[in-house]
Each structure stands twice: as C-alpha cells, then as structure tokens.
N, C-alpha and C positions, 0 to 999 in steps of 0.2 A: 554542374550539369552541362551537357553539350547544348549547343544552340538548337532549338526546335526547328524542324523543317515544316513550314506552314504553307498552305495554298495561298495564292494571290488573294489579297483582300481580307485575310484572316489574321488576327493578332490575339495575343494573350496578355492579360493585365492582372497583376496580383492585387487582391483586395482582402486584407486580413489573412485568413488561412485558406482562401479560395483563389484559384487561378481561373479568371473569367475569360471565356473564349468569345471574341467579338468578330462580327462581319462588318467590314468597312469602318472599323473603329467605333461603331455606335451600337449596333444591334447585337444583344447578347444571344448566342445560339446554344450556350451550355457552359459547362465549367467542370472543374475538378476541385473537390474539397479535400484538403490535406489534413489528416488528424493523426494523433498518436493512438496507440493501442495500450491495453493494460500491461503488455509485455515490453513496452518501451520502443516499439517499432513504428514505422510509418505506414499509414493506410491511405490509399487514393480512392475517393468515391466520386466517380463521374456522374454528371446529370446532363440531360439534353432537353432543350426548350422546344416547343412546337414551332414549326412542323418537324417532327422527329425524323422522318424519312430524309429530309434535306440536310439535317445536321448531325445525325448519329455517326456517320463515317468520319467526319472531321473530329468530333469529340473522341471517338475511339482511337484515331491516329495520334492525337495529342496525348491521350492517356497512355497509350502503348509506349510512346517515346519517353514520357516521364517515368513509367514503370521500369523500362529498360535501363534508364539512367540510374535509378535507385538500385537496381540489381547489380549493375556494374560497380557502383560505389561499394556495395556490400562485398562483392567479389574481390575488391582490393584489400580487404582486411585479412589479417592472418586467420587461419582456420579456427583457432580457439576463440576468436572474437566475432565470428560470423554467426548471425542469427537469421532465422527465416524472416525475410523482408516483409512478408505478408502472412502473418500467422492467422489461422482461421478464427474469426469472430462470427459466429453463426446464429441467426435467429431461427426459431422453430419453423420447420417445413422447408428449410433451405437445403438443397443437395450440394454437398461439398465434394470436389474432386481434388485428390492429391496431385500436385504438380512438382516437377523438377526442372529447373532452368540450368543450362550448361554454359558458363562463361568461357571465353577463349583464355587459354592459359598464358597468352602473351599480352593481350590488350584489354581483357576483361569484358569485351563486348559479348552480347548473348549470341551463341552459335546455334542453339537448339533448345526445344522445350518438349517435355513429355507430360502428358496428362493421363492419369491412371484411372481407369474405370473397371476395377477388378471383377465386378459382377456381370459385366457385359459379355454375353456368350454368342450373340447372333449378329450377323452383318446388319440386319434391319435395326437392331437396338444400337449398334455402333453408329449408324447413320443418324439416328435420332439424337444421340449424345453430341455428335458433331454439330448439329443445328444449334446447340447451346453456345457454341464457340464461333459461329460464323462471322460475327462482327469483329471479334478479336483476330481471327485468322485472316480476315480481309485486309488488315493493316500490318500484318507481320511480314518482315522481310527475311526471316530465318525459318528453318523447318520446325513444324509443330506436328507431333504425332499423338494420337490417343491409343493407349494400350489397354486391351481388354483382358478377359479371362484366359487362362491357359487351356489347352485342349486335353490335358490330363493332369493328374496329381503328382507325377514324377518330374521334379525340377530338372533332372538330367536330360530328359528327352522332350519336355513340354515346349510347344510353340504357343505364342500369344497372338490373339486377334489384334491386328494393327491397322491403323488408318492414318495416313498423312492428310492434314487439313490445311497446311500452309507451307510455303507460300502458294503452292498449288494443291488443290484437293485431288486425292487419288482414290483408288478403290480399296476396300478392306481386304486384307490378306493375313495369312498365318506366318509368323516369323519367330525364329529362335532368339532368345535374349542376347546370345553371343553375337549374332549378326547385327542387332541394333547397337550393341556396345562398340563393335568395330566401326560402324557408320559414325557414331558420336566421336570416336577417337579421330577418325579421318577428317570430320568437320573441324575439329579443334586444330589438327596439324596443318590443314590447308587454309585456315581462316586468314592469317596474315603472315 
C-alpha cells in the first residue's frame, strides 16, 4: 500500500484488525476495521469518535486512501482473477448503489468512479442521492459521477441523468452513455 497522506498531527496505528486514527499520537478520533467477507474479499468499516464534525473528514480521507489502494491492488491482477473488492453485504433497510471504479491502464491508480442510481428520474432526487456521498466526494481527487435513469426506453437514443459530485460538484444534466465512455477513455489516456 502507498504511504498515507495525513494532516499534521494525525497518525495511524495498527491494532489487531483495526487501523486506529490518532490526533497528536494519543487521542483516538476514529479508525477503520478491516475484515473479510464470505466471498473472501476485504471490507473496510470506518468509524468516527465524537465530536464527529471535527473528525469525520479525516477518517473519510484515510478510508478513501486505503480503499483506493485496495482497488489498485485488485486492478493489478489478471482479469480472470479480479473480484469485486467490496461485494455488497447488506443489512435490511440499507440502500445499495452499484458502483464501478476505473483504474488507469498504465499505473492502476483510480481515474474515475461511477455510482448508478437507475431509478432516479428527477434533478431533485439526484441532488438527494448526492447528499449520501458528500463526505466521500469531499476527499476524492478523481471524478465521481452519479448516473440516473434514462430519458426513454430506447438504448440507442437514451440520455441518462448525470451529476458530477467530485472533485467538484456540478449541476445535473442529461448525457448519452457514449459521451461518458469517451470521457472515461480520455481520463485513462491522459492520466500518466
């Protein structure tokens, strides 16, 4: 894993299967529990200690860096040995959003992420979905888009409701899938 980029006064210490995040080497502000899944993959479960407003951005940043490192590791494997790094393990009442992360074809660093919300048909609903990802988006240095429902049932002419939420949040708009695909290819080709 690459070296974590931490703010001044913040450190991470491994304790069993938990990476404890400390302020000034003493005060625990949160951490990340690393566990396996029934499918043999790795799951990161962040937690934040009170006061949460002061600590959540730091915990989110460390979690994002660890998540990206795991995804980059998976991307280095041959296609037939790749598995979803974060398979869904869902408790009742939890809303799950399908995601796709795009690693650079040269260095395997994450270049973009798409979050799919196929039932979202209005700009207002798209904005509400985006609120669920505000903390993650605030620490992402690569583009993240939410893709919503198509404007018609004909895949040849359908546009999808689209909203970029990172690294800068934009306004929702309608876009053809081919245009998004071209953008993803360009991000890959210009990454390194």
